[in-house]
C-alpha positions as CSV (number, residue, x, y, z in Angstrom):
1,M,2.5,12.8,-52.5
2,V,5.6,13.5,-50.5
3,N,7.4,15.4,-53.3
4,D,4.6,17.9,-53.9
5,Q,5.1,19.2,-50.4
6,P,6.9,22.4,-49.4
7,L,10.4,22.1,-48.1
8,Q,9.6,22.2,-44.4
9,D,6.9,19.5,-44.7
10,R,8.8,16.8,-46.7
11,Q,8.3,13.4,-45.0
12,D,11.8,12.3,-45.5
13,T,13.2,15.2,-43.4
14,P,12.0,13.8,-40.0
15,Y,13.6,10.4,-41.0
16,Y,17.0,12.1,-41.1
17,T,16.5,14.3,-38.1
18,Q,14.9,11.8,-35.8
19,H,15.7,8.2,-36.9
20,Y,19.0,8.1,-38.8
21,R,22.6,9.3,-38.4
22,E,23.7,10.3,-41.9
23,D,27.2,11.1,-40.7
24,R,27.8,7.5,-39.8
25,R,26.2,5.9,-42.9
26,L,29.3,5.4,-45.1
27,T,31.2,3.4,-42.5
28,A,28.5,1.2,-41.1
29,R,28.4,-1.8,-43.4
30,P,30.4,-3.5,-46.2
31,Q,27.9,-2.1,-48.8
32,A,28.4,1.4,-47.3
33,R,32.1,1.2,-47.3
34,L,32.1,0.0,-50.9
35,E,29.9,2.9,-51.8
36,W,32.3,5.4,-50.1
37,I,35.4,3.9,-51.7
38,R,34.0,3.5,-55.2
39,T,32.2,6.8,-55.3
40,T,35.3,8.6,-54.1
41,Q,37.4,6.8,-56.7
42,L,34.9,7.6,-59.5
43,L,34.7,11.3,-58.6
44,G,38.5,11.3,-58.7
45,D,38.4,9.8,-62.2
46,L,35.6,11.9,-63.5
47,L,35.8,15.4,-62.1
48,P,38.1,18.1,-63.5
49,G,41.3,18.7,-61.6
50,P,41.7,20.3,-58.2
51,G,40.7,23.9,-58.1
52,A,37.5,23.3,-59.9
53,R,34.2,24.6,-58.4
54,V,31.8,21.8,-57.3
55,L,28.3,22.2,-56.0
56,D,27.3,19.2,-53.8
57,I,23.5,19.2,-54.0
58,G,21.9,17.2,-51.2
59,G,25.4,16.6,-49.8
60,G,24.2,15.5,-46.3
61,T,26.7,16.1,-43.5
62,G,29.5,16.7,-46.0
63,E,31.5,13.5,-46.2
64,Y,32.1,13.7,-49.9
65,A,32.4,17.5,-49.9
66,R,35.1,17.3,-47.2
67,A,37.1,14.7,-49.2
68,L,36.9,17.0,-52.2
69,V,38.0,20.1,-50.2
70,L,41.0,18.1,-48.9
71,A,41.8,17.2,-52.5
72,G,41.9,20.9,-53.5
73,Y,38.5,21.5,-54.9
74,E,36.3,24.6,-54.1
75,V,33.1,23.1,-52.8
76,R,29.7,24.4,-51.8
77,L,27.0,22.2,-50.3
78,V,23.2,22.5,-50.3
79,D,21.0,20.2,-48.3
80,L,17.4,19.9,-47.3
81,V,18.1,19.1,-43.6
82,P,19.3,22.0,-41.4
83,S,21.2,19.7,-39.0
84,H,23.1,18.2,-41.9
85,V,24.1,21.7,-43.0
86,A,25.3,22.6,-39.5
87,Q,27.4,19.4,-39.4
88,A,28.9,20.2,-42.8
89,R,29.8,23.7,-41.7
90,D,31.3,22.5,-38.4
91,G,33.3,19.6,-39.7
92,H,37.1,19.4,-40.3
93,P,37.7,20.9,-42.8
94,P,34.5,23.0,-42.7
95,V,32.4,23.1,-45.8
96,E,30.5,26.2,-47.1
97,A,26.9,25.0,-46.8
98,Q,23.3,26.2,-46.8
99,V,19.8,24.8,-46.5
100,G,18.1,24.4,-49.9
101,D,15.9,22.3,-52.1
102,A,17.5,20.5,-55.1
103,R,14.5,21.5,-57.2
104,A,15.1,25.3,-56.6
105,L,18.8,26.0,-56.1
106,P,19.8,29.4,-54.9
107,D,22.9,29.5,-57.2
108,A,23.4,31.5,-60.4
109,E,23.5,29.9,-63.8
110,G,26.8,28.3,-65.0
111,G,28.7,29.0,-61.8
112,Y,30.2,25.5,-61.3
113,D,32.5,23.2,-63.2
114,A,30.5,20.2,-61.8
115,A,27.4,19.5,-59.8
116,L,26.8,16.4,-57.7
117,L,23.4,14.9,-56.9
118,L,24.5,12.1,-54.7
119,G,21.3,11.8,-52.7
120,P,18.3,13.9,-53.8
121,L,17.1,11.8,-56.8
122,Y,16.1,8.7,-54.8
123,H,14.0,10.9,-52.4
124,L,12.0,12.3,-55.3
125,V,9.3,9.8,-56.1
126,R,7.8,11.8,-59.0
127,R,9.6,11.8,-62.3
128,A,8.8,15.5,-62.7
129,D,10.6,16.4,-59.5
130,R,13.6,14.3,-60.5
131,L,13.8,16.1,-63.8
132,Q,13.5,19.4,-62.1
133,A,16.4,18.6,-59.8
134,L,18.5,17.4,-62.7
135,S,17.6,20.5,-64.7
136,E,18.6,22.7,-61.8
137,A,22.0,20.9,-61.7
138,V,22.4,21.5,-65.4
139,R,21.5,25.1,-65.0
140,V,24.1,25.9,-62.4
141,T,26.9,24.0,-64.3
142,R,28.9,25.7,-67.0
143,P,28.7,24.4,-70.6
144,G,31.1,21.4,-70.9
145,G,30.9,20.7,-67.2
146,L,29.7,17.5,-65.6
147,V,26.6,16.5,-63.6
148,V,27.1,13.4,-61.5
149,A,23.9,11.8,-60.1
150,A,23.5,8.8,-57.8
151,V,20.3,6.7,-57.6
152,I,19.4,3.5,-55.8
153,S,19.1,0.4,-58.0
154,R,15.6,-1.1,-58.3
155,F,17.0,-4.4,-57.0
156,A,19.1,-3.1,-54.1
157,G,16.6,-3.7,-51.2
158,P,15.7,-7.3,-52.1
159,L,19.3,-8.3,-52.7
160,D,20.3,-6.8,-49.4
161,F,17.5,-8.6,-47.6
162,A,18.6,-11.9,-49.2
163,A,22.3,-11.4,-48.4
164,T,21.6,-10.7,-44.7
165,G,19.0,-13.4,-44.2
166,R,15.9,-11.2,-44.0
167,L,14.0,-12.0,-47.2
168,D,10.7,-13.4,-45.9
169,E,7.4,-13.7,-47.8
170,R,6.3,-10.1,-47.0
171,L,9.6,-8.7,-48.3
172,L,9.4,-11.0,-51.4
173,D,5.9,-9.4,-52.1
174,E,7.5,-6.0,-51.8
175,A,10.2,-7.0,-54.2
176,R,7.5,-8.0,-56.7
177,A,5.8,-4.7,-56.3
178,L,9.1,-2.8,-56.8
179,L,9.6,-4.5,-60.2
180,S,6.7,-2.5,-61.6
181,D,6.5,0.8,-59.7
182,G,9.9,1.4,-58.1
183,V,8.4,3.1,-55.1
184,N,9.8,2.0,-51.7
185,D,7.4,1.2,-48.9
186,P,8.8,3.1,-45.8
187,R,7.1,0.6,-43.5
188,I,9.7,-2.1,-44.4
189,G,12.7,0.3,-43.8
190,F,14.4,3.4,-45.2
191,T,12.1,6.3,-46.1
192,H,10.0,7.5,-49.0
193,A,12.1,6.8,-52.0
194,Y,12.2,5.8,-55.7
195,F,14.5,3.0,-57.0
196,H,15.7,3.2,-60.6
197,R,16.4,0.9,-63.5
198,V,19.5,1.8,-65.5
199,E,17.5,2.9,-68.5
200,E,15.3,5.2,-66.4
201,I,18.2,7.3,-65.0
202,T,19.8,7.4,-68.4
203,D,16.6,8.7,-69.9
204,E,16.0,11.2,-67.1
205,C,19.6,12.6,-67.5
206,S,19.0,13.0,-71.2
207,A,15.6,14.6,-70.7
208,A,17.2,17.2,-68.4
209,G,19.6,18.1,-71.2
210,L,22.7,16.1,-70.4
211,T,24.7,14.5,-73.2
212,D,27.2,11.6,-73.3
213,V,25.5,9.9,-70.3
214,V,27.3,6.9,-68.8
215,V,26.0,4.9,-65.8
216,H,28.4,3.1,-63.4
217,G,27.5,0.4,-60.9
218,V,29.0,1.7,-57.7
219,E,29.4,-1.3,-55.3
220,G,29.7,-3.9,-58.1
221,P,28.1,-7.3,-58.4
222,A,29.8,-8.9,-55.3
223,W,28.6,-6.4,-52.6
224,T,26.0,-8.9,-51.4
225,A,28.8,-11.5,-50.9
226,A,30.6,-8.9,-48.7
227,E,27.4,-8.3,-46.7
228,A,26.9,-12.1,-46.3
229,A,30.5,-12.5,-45.1
230,A,30.5,-9.5,-42.8
231,N,30.7,-11.4,-39.6
232,G,32.7,-14.3,-40.8
233,P,36.4,-15.2,-40.9
234,A,36.8,-14.4,-44.6
235,R,35.2,-10.9,-44.4
236,D,38.3,-9.0,-45.4
237,V,39.2,-11.3,-48.3
238,V,35.6,-11.2,-49.6
239,F,35.5,-7.4,-49.2
240,A,38.7,-6.9,-51.2
241,A,37.4,-9.2,-53.9
242,A,34.1,-7.3,-54.1
243,L,36.1,-4.0,-54.4
244,D,38.2,-5.4,-57.2
245,L,35.1,-6.5,-59.1
246,A,33.4,-3.2,-58.5
247,R,36.3,-1.5,-60.3
248,L,36.5,-4.1,-63.0
249,Y,32.8,-4.1,-63.9
250,S,32.0,-0.5,-63.1
251,S,30.4,0.2,-66.5
252,E,29.8,-3.3,-67.7
253,P,26.2,-3.1,-69.0
254,A,25.2,-6.6,-68.0
255,L,26.2,-6.1,-64.4
256,I,25.5,-2.4,-63.6
257,S,22.0,-3.1,-62.1
258,S,23.5,-5.5,-59.6
259,S,25.0,-2.7,-57.6
260,A,23.1,-1.1,-54.8
261,H,23.8,2.4,-56.2
262,L,24.1,3.6,-59.7
263,L,26.1,6.7,-60.6
264,A,25.1,8.5,-63.8
265,V,27.5,11.0,-65.4
266,G,26.5,13.4,-68.1
267,R,27.9,16.6,-69.8
268,V,26.3,20.0,-70.0
269,P,26.0,21.0,-73.7
270,A,26.8,24.4,-75.0
271,R,23.8,26.8,-74.5
């Protein structure tokens, strides 16, 4: 299985080096723009004030890290993909960054006020690997600090295919399979990944030692409407409405799973 492989052999690494531009992801589509805006807003609401030390684990090319640096945070980034680390270091402003695996961080215990896992968990198909990554985030965060972890909703892919007119019989069969196992088939798009239910990420955060876990729906229940309207005359109005509902229903239990991404926040207890 992909997540038992050593760092240099992970099957999702070639996806990001050969097939996908991570640095352009958050501006490409209405869903991605909603993800960027709402994640940035949630981090602003949740994190301690500027000056706090933040470890951005699996931070990609540094989009969120740079926003935090500009807001006055002290940020360090760790990512699996060497080209992502190079882009993070070379960006404006530059971000302190190094290559590393979320399951075996090079950082000392309790050195950060907050740790972000905004990408690694959905690339770790095995629960044991996800728990290891979460436990590492807990280890490097001080008691009382926060761990913020993003996952992809179990229903994101099928909802996206429906909103963009791509849900055929083959993809409907994949949607049925996802209901039971949560494992993405890379042949239909994206890469090796695991898609969560809300109760799963809540349980995994708790199992890793986090307390007071709250899960937010990032893009909100109307992101599919924004995708469907992307090329139409009402796209700006629909996008604004989707953003309003994403804010309003951020932690509404009945609607969290309708978001494409879920953001779990938990506190590190006293050791």
